[in-house]
N, C-alpha and C positions, 0 to 999 in steps of 0.2 A: 669567340668563346661563348659567353652567355648571350651575346647579341642575337644569336640565331635561334633561340628557343621558340619564339613565336612561329617562325618559319617551319621548324620541325613539326610543331603541333598541327599547323595548317596542312602540311603534307600528309600527315597520318590520320587526320580526323575522319575521313570517309571510310576507313577500313573497319570491317566488322570483326572486332576482337572478341575472344572468349577464353575459356580455360585452355583450349587447344585450337588447332585449325589454321587455315591459310592466312587469315587476317592477323593472327598473333605471330605467326612465323614471319610474315612480311614486316611487321613492326620491329621484331628482334633484328632482322636482317638490316633494316634501315639504320638502327642505332649501331650495329656492328660495323657498318661502313664509316660512321662518324668516329667511333672509337674501336679500332680493330683489336684492342686488348680484350674486348668482350668475346668470350668463347661460349659456344652452345653446349648445353648439357641436356640430355634426353632421358626420359623415363617412359618405359613401355606400358601400354594398356594392360591392366591387371597386376602391375607390379605393386607390391606392398610397401607402403611408406608409413612406418609406425602403425597407427590404428586405421589408416586410410588405404584406399586402393586407387591407382591411377585410372581415370575413366576412359571411355572410348573417345576417339578423336572426332570432333564435330566440324563439318564443313557445310556451308549453305551457298546456293547459287541464286535462288530467287524465291519469292513468296508473295502472296496476295490473297485478298478475299474478293470474290467476284459475284455480284448480284445477278439474278436471272435476267435482268434487263441489260447486262453487259457492263455496268459501272463497276469500277474497281476501288477497293479501299485497302488501307494498311499495306501499301506497296513497299516491299523491301527495297526496291530500287530507289525510292525517295528518301527513306530513312531506315537504317538497319535496326533502329529501336522498335520498329513495328512488329518484329518477331520475337517471341519469348526465346531467350537464349537456350540453346541445346534442344530446340524443338525437333521431334521426330518427323520424318517425311510423311506427307499426307496429300492425297488428291481425291476429294470426296464432295458430293452434294449433300448438304444438311439443311435443316430448318433454321429459322432465325432464333428460335428458343435454344436449340442445341448450340448454335454459334455463340450465343451469349455466355454459355458456360465456359468458353475458351477465349473470351475477350477480357482484357485487363485495362482498367483506366485508373486515373488518379482523381477521384471525385472532388476533392477539395481544391484541385487545380484543373478546372474543366477544359482549359485550352491546351494542356500539355500532354505529351506522350510519356508514359512512365517506362522506366527500365525494369524488366522482369526477367528472371532466369530460373530454370529448373535443371540443375546440373546432374543430379544423382538419381532421378527417377524419370522413366520414359513418359514424356508429356509433349503436348504441342499447344501453341496458343499465339494470339496476336495482341498487340498493344496499340490502342488508339486513344484519342482524347475523349473525355466524357461527353463533350458536346457532339462529336462525330458519332459516337455510339447512339446517342439519343435521337439522331437524325437518320439512322439506318432504316431504309424502307422495309416493309413487310415482304415476305416471300422466301424463296430458297436461295442458298448461297453455295458457291463452290469455294472450298478452302484448299489452297494449294501451297505446299511448302516443299521445295526441291532441296532437301538436305540429306546428309548421310551421317550415320554414327558407325564408325568402323574401328577395328583394332589399329592403333597407331601410336603416337607419342605425345607426351606433354613435355614442352621445352622451356628452358630458361637460359638467360645469358649471364655470364659470370666473369668478372675481371679482378685480377689481383696485382697491385702495384707494390713491389717490395721496397721497403725502407731499410735503414740501418738497424732499426729496432724491430724485433719480431712482433711487438705489441701492435694491435690493429685497430683502426677506425673503420667502421662499417656503414654502408649506405644501401638501402633497399627501397625498391618501388615496384608497382605492379602494372601489368600490361594486358589485363583480361577484360576490360569493359569496352563495349561498342562506342559509337560516336558520342562521347562526352569529353569535354575539354578540361574542366577543373578536376573532377573526380575521374581521372585516368591519366590523360596525356601530360598534365602539368608536372606530375612527379617524375616520370621517366625523362622529361626534357631537362628539368633541373638536375637530376642525377647525372645525366650525360655532360652537362655543362661543368659540373663539379669534377667529374672524371677528367675532362680536358684540362681544367685548371690544375689539378694535382699533378698530372704528368708533364705539363708544359711550364709551370711556374717555378718548380724546384729542381735544382741539379742533384742534390743529395737529401732525400727525404729522411727525417728523423724516424717517422713511423711508417708502418705498412698500411695500405688502404685496400679495402675489399668492396666491390660493387656487385649488386645483383638485380636483374630485371626478371620478374616472374609472375605467373598468374597468382592472384591473391588466394590465401588460405592453403589450398592443395599444393601450390607452388612453393610456398615457404616451408610447408611440412616436408615436401620432397627434398628441398635444398638442405634442410636441417638433418634429414635422415642420412645425408652424405657428409655433411660438414660440421655437425654439432660438436663433436668431440674436439676438433681442431679449434673451433670458435671458442669453446669454453676455456681453452688454455690461453688463447691469445687476444681475444677481443676485450678492449677496455672501454669502448664507447661506440654506440651505434644509433642510427637515425632512420626511421621509416618515413619516407617522404610521400605525402599524399595531399591532394587538393591545395597545391601551393601556388596557384596562378591568379587569384583575385586580389583585390586591394583592401578588403574590409577589415581584416583582423590578422593577428599572429597567434597561433595556437600551439600549445605545448601539451601533449598527452604523456603523462608521466609513466615511467616504468613501474612494474609491480612493487619494487622496493621504494621508489619515489625519490631517492636521494643519491643516485648513482652519478658517476662522472659525466655521463651523457646528460642527465637531468641538470646538473650544475652548469654544464657547458651551454645548453640551450637557454636556460633561464638567464645566464649572464649575457648572452648575445641579444636577449630581448629587452634588456634594461632601457628605460626611457622611450620606448616605442609606443605609439598610440594603439589603443585597443588590443592589448595583450590579454589572452585568456589562458589560464592554466587549468587543465582537466586532470583529475585523478585517474588512476588505472581502471577504476570502475566504469569510466566512460570510453574505454578502449573499443575498437571496432575493426581495425585493420590488422596487418601482420604483426604488430607488436603483441598481439594475443599469443602467437606461436613463439616468438623470440623470447618472451618473458615467462613462458609457461613453466610450471614446476618440473624439475629435472633438466630443463634447458637453461632457464634463468639467466639469459644474457642481458647486459645493460643496454637495451635498445628502447629509446623513447620515440614517440610519434611527433612529427612536425608538420603543421598545416598552416595555411592562411585561415580562411573560414573552414572549420573542421567539418568533415563528413557528417551528414545527418543534421547539421546545424545551419545550413543555408537553404533557402527556399527552392533553388534550382536543382538541388541534389537528386540524382537518379531520375531526371526527367530530360525531355528534349530542350529545356531552357538552359541546361549546362552545355552551352555551345561556345563558339569562338568569340561571341560578344561578351561573355562573362569574364574571361581572363584577359590580361593585358601584359605587354612587355614589362611595364613598370612593376606589376605585381610579381611576375616571375623574377625580375631583377632583385626585388626586395628579398625574396626567399633565397636566391643565390647568395646575396650579400651576407645573410645570417650564417649560412654554412661556411662561406669563405672566411669569415672572421673566426669561426671556431677552428678551422684548419690552420689558419695563421697562428692562432694561439698555441696549438700543439707544436707547430713547426718552429716557432721562435723559442720555445722552451716552456715546458709545462710547469716547472717549479723554479721560478726565478729566485736568485739569491744575490744579495748585495755583496760587493767585494771589499767594502770598507767597514770599519767599526765606527759606531755612532753615525750621525748624519754626515754624508759627504759634503765637501765645500762646493756647492753648486755654482756660486757666483763666479769663481775663477774659470769656470767652464762655459760661462754664458747661459747657464740654465736657471738662474735666479736673479731677480732684480737687485742691482747694487745700491739702489736707493730704497731704504726701508720705509714703507708707508702702508697703512692697513688695507687700502683698497687694491694694492698690488699683489697681496698674498693669494687672493682667490685664483689667480691665473696659474699658479704653480702648486695649488693644494693637491691636485691629482698626483703630481710627481712626488710630493712629500708622502702622501698616503700610500702610494705604490711601494716606495722604498721602505716604509714602516712595516709592511707585511711581506717583503721579499726575503724570507728567511730560509728558502730552500725546502720548506715543508708544506707551505700553503700554495695550492695550485693557482694558476692564473684566473680560473673561473671563480674560485672562492675569493680571490682578491677583488675582482670586479664587483662581486656581490657585497663584500665587506665595505668597500668604499663607495658603493652605489654609483658606479660609473659604467657607461656602455662598454662592452667588450672591445669594440673598435678603438675607443679612446685609450683603453688600458693597453691594448696591443701597440698602439702608436707610442705610448710612453715607454713600454718595454723595449721597443726597437731603438728608440732614441737613447735610452740609458745604456743599452748594449753598445751602441755606436761610441759612446764616451767611456766605455770600459768600466762602468759602475755596477753592472750586474752580469 
């Protein structure tokens, strides 16, 4: 299940993903083999999706800069970050001064290649390190980009797992960035591990679950143009997964409302973890922008380890396979797993007895009363005190300030003894 996430990422890392094109299609196909429930949805070039229009499909085969002495730079075959995303085709001899108008670097990180894209205007360009740019010799250069922009399709993958209840839990991640590990492939890998967990762990799901892999921004807008009315009726909590592969932090990007069931679920799941950072919706940056927008207003919050824009490797060649770890991915998976278990064990636990139950006769309370023994069962006591059928499991975790996993374990134990 979740043990394969690092392998999935390693397999997919070399592909040149973008809003459209072969790299993105191959990425979707890869995950569709892991989870055949994922089905492809296509939108044609020129199709209107709310205020946007589906762009042309972009494919690229090769690119480089070649000095008149024969030396090559910014070779696409060595890193697909070397080409500005959605670059138009070109094969031309130009001066060094003109070349510099089409070269992008990250001056404050002079050893790194930046990620740059120009999706909605015809442009071309190359990305190299600042140090390499400073060492380019004088003279003329051939700029060669073997790409195409053609009428085609923008694609996403969508899965729906039906539960007894029509109310839905939603997971989204994006597949549109080239070779970057944390800010791109970590989210789709964790999403697919969650999908496998949902379909394999439960015989009879209480809730329904929806999953989507799509290109960021235009993909979520296209998806919402097709599913927003259904989601507004059924979705009770959603999570946008991005940058979930490192070990530095746990980040919660709140919904626009800030206090939805999704917000409560994620904040409960993060109790007692080290380096938890909560961001307001003002710090949004991924597809939660679309899911929470006025008129859509879905309860979808963002979940990351180190949040996009907040870690130094972000949108550079340093966001590679060395940045993420299996442990980091497993930590993210566990957070979402505990949220799902909370939904499936029962969102609103209710005690079946009046006053406190006699726990001692069930072996759930020490029969010898001594003050230092009470701490061990205080979570049990506190859980029962709030199990009124009106307070949800996430609120209970926050009220008693205990990690969601611990609260889930108590809930399951008390259910086993018929007390809730």
